[in-house]
N, C-alpha and C positions, 0 to 999 in steps of 0.2 A: 617027523619034521618039526623043527623048532618054530616058535612064534615068529622069530626074525626072518625065517625062510619062507613063511607063508605069504601068499599074495592076497590082497584084499579083492577077492573076486566080485563081491557085491559092488564095490566102488568102481571096478573096471567096467562092470555092466552099466552102472549109472553114467560113467563117462561116455561109453559107446552110445548110450541113448541121448545124452546131451548133444553130442556131435551129430547124431542122426536126425535130431530135431531141426538142425540147420542145413545139413547137407545129406542127400540120399547116399549113404556110404555103401559101396559095393564090397569093400574089404577093410578090415581093421585088425591090425596085428600089434602085439606088444612084446618087446624083448628087452634085453639089457641085463645088467648084473643081477638084479633082483629075480628076474625070471630064471637066469642061469642058476642062482642059489637054490631056487625052488626045485630045480631039476637035478640038484645034487652036485653042482660044480665044486671043485676044490676051493677052499677059502684062500689059499696062497696063489693068487693070480692077479694079473692086471685087470681091474674091474671095468674100467670104462664107465659110461653113463649108467646110472641106476635103472632108468627106464628109457626105452626108445619106442616111440609109437609111430606106426605107419598107417595112414588113412588113405584109402583110394576111393575117389568119387569123380565121375566125369563132370559133376557140378563145379569142380574146382577150375575147370577150363574157363578162361576169361577173368578169373579172380587172381590178382597179383600174388606172387609167391609169399611175400611177407605178410600180406593181409590174411591169407588162408592159414598160415602157420600161427600168426598172432591170435586169430579167432579160435582156432581149435586148441592151441596151447593154453589159452586163458580159461578153457573149460576143464582143464586137468586140475584136480584137487590134490596139491602136493602135501597138504596136511594129512588128509585121509590115507594117501599112498605112502607117506613117509619120505618122499623125495620128489623133486621136479622131474619132468620128462623132456626129452628131446623129441619134438614132434615133426614128422615129415608128412606133407599133404601132397598127393599126386593124383593126376588123372590116370586112367588105366594105361595109356600109352607111355606117360612119363614113368610110371612105376616099372614097367617092363624094361625101360632103358636104365633106370637107376639101380635095379637089381644087378645088372651087368656092370655098371660103372662104380658103384659105391659099396665097399666091403661091409659097412655097418648095415646098409639096407639088405644086402644079400644075407648077412648073418640072421637078421630078424626074419627074413622070408623063409630061411631054412630051419631055424630053431625057435622062433617066436610062437606065442600063443595066438590062436585065432579068436577074436572077440565076436565074430559073426560066423554063421554056418558057412561051410565051403560053398563057393559059387557053383551053380548048376552047369 
């Protein structure tokens, strides 16, 4: 695997911790073109966003959508990761609906990396 296809696992863990310090995160996933690269996707393809992050926390309930996305997005270190991320923040119920409704969310749910252990 070349350096450009490696993911900064240390920074992903630090990001997960920064978010978890604010919200009790039940699920954290990262996908996007860089994750696909790390899994050996062909270079000749439509890339889409470099990183797509999905955070699931029932603590997001009552927090306006833009506020939760702004707060969690501002914790992402684009310099360390090499690119910005598209961040999605959902309650568990919202996440279940969005997996069905949004292809980008479904793709990350199916092929993304778990940043937390699988829920029990």
